[in-house]
N, C-alpha and C positions, 0 to 999 in steps of 0.2 A: 451559170444558170442552173445547172443540176444541183449544186450545193445549196443554193437558195431554196429550191423546191423541196429538198430533203429537210431543211431546217423548218420550213412551214409545216410539213407533214409531222415532224417531231413535236412541234409546238401544239398542233391540233390534237395529236394523240394524247399528249400530256394533259391538255385542257379537258378532254373527254374523260380520261382516267380520273383526274382530280374531281370533276363534276360527279362522277359515279361514286367515288369515295365520300364526297360531301353529302350526296343524297342518302347514302347508307347511314351516315352518322345522324342525319336529321331523322330518318325513319327509326333508328334505335332510340334516339332521344324521345320521340313521340311515344314509342312503346313503353319506355321506362316511366314516362309521365302518366300514361294510362294505368300502369301497374300501381304506381304510387297513389293515384286517385282511388283505385279500388281498395288498397290497403287502408287509406284514411276513412273511406266510407264504412268499411267493416269495423275499424277501430272506433269511430265516432258513434255509430249506431248500435254497437254491441251493448246488451243489457248487463253484461258483467263488467265490473270496474277494471279499468286498464290504465297503465301509466307507462311512460317512456322516460327513463333516467339515464344520464351520462354515467359511464362506468368510472371515470376518473374522479368525479367529485359528487356523485349522487344528485346533480342538478336536475330538476324536473324540466323535461323538454316539452311534454304534452301529457294530458290526461283526457279521458273521455267523460261524457256527461254522467255516466253511471258512477264513476269514481267521485266526481264532485258531489253527487247526491249521497253516496255512501258515507262520506266524511262530514257532510253537513255544510258545505260551502255554497256560495251562490254562483261563482264563475271560475273559469280556468285561470284568469288573470291573477287570482289570489295565490296561485301556486306556481305557475310557469316562471322559470328563472330562479327559483328558490329550491332548497332541499328541505326534507321533512324536519330536520333538526332546527333549521332556521325558523320555520313556521311555528315550532313549539307545540305541535299537536300531539306528539308522542304516539303517532300512528302505530308504530311497532316498537317494541323494546330494542334497546341498543344491541343486546346480545343476539336477538333474532336478526337484526339488520346485518350485523357482522357475519353471522352464520350464512345468511342468504348470499351476500356478496362474496364470501369465501367459496361457496358452492359454485356460483356462476363463474368465478375466476378459475376454479379448478376444473370444472366439467363443462363450462359453456352454458349451463342451465341448472335450474332446480325445478323439481316437480312435486306437486301435491303436498306442500309443507303446511301443516295445520298450525294456526297461531291465533292469538287474541290481540285485538287492537282497539283503540279508542277513537271515536269521532271527535269533532271539536267541542261537542257538548259534554264530553266525558263518558258517553255511553259505550260500554264494552260490547264489542262485536266479535264473533268467531268467523274465521275464514280459512279457506284453503287456497294457497297461493302457488303459482308456477311462474317461472321467468326464464328468458333466454336472451343471449346476446344477439343483437342485430346491429348492422352497420347503417347509420343514418348520416348521409352527407359526409362520409369519410370518418365519422366519429363512432367509436364503439359505445353502444347504449344497451340497456336492459329493458326489454319489453316484459312487463309484469301484468299478469291477470290474477284477480282475486275473486273467488266465488264466496260471497258472504253467506254464511250459514245462519238463517234465522228460523223462526217457528214455521213460517209458511214453507220454506225450503225443506225442513225436516218432515213436515206433514206430507208434502208432495212425494218425498222419498219413501215414507212409510206407506202411503197409498199405493204407489206403483210396485212396491216390494211385496206387501202383504195382502192387499185388498183386491188386486186385479188378477 
């Protein structure tokens, strides 16, 4: 009778312990989901063009609306699942692409790299780009931000630097 009682206690203790571990995992999962939601809100609402590309093949995972607007497309679906060379936009020169991916492989990031790119209409734009490796669902990706430098941006910089 004593052995049966200990066995029941043992089972009850293990169930309680496993329930506790299970609840911790659920809580961690919910916290991760909240952080992911915050990241995507910042990503999607950011007025600076941003993209997420896979490291291994430059496949476009996601872009924000500012990126779509900067390159002159209508929707994300025109880009997601493709890479820039497939799309044929010539967003950036191949030498620049190789340099940036070389920097991110070597240093884990690149910062404030000035370059010229073209949108789909062929209009040349100047930008300053930074990128860093992030892990997205177990896959190494590059989060890239590009501040497009246009006349309004230059005027704003001039005003705040020299007129205020």
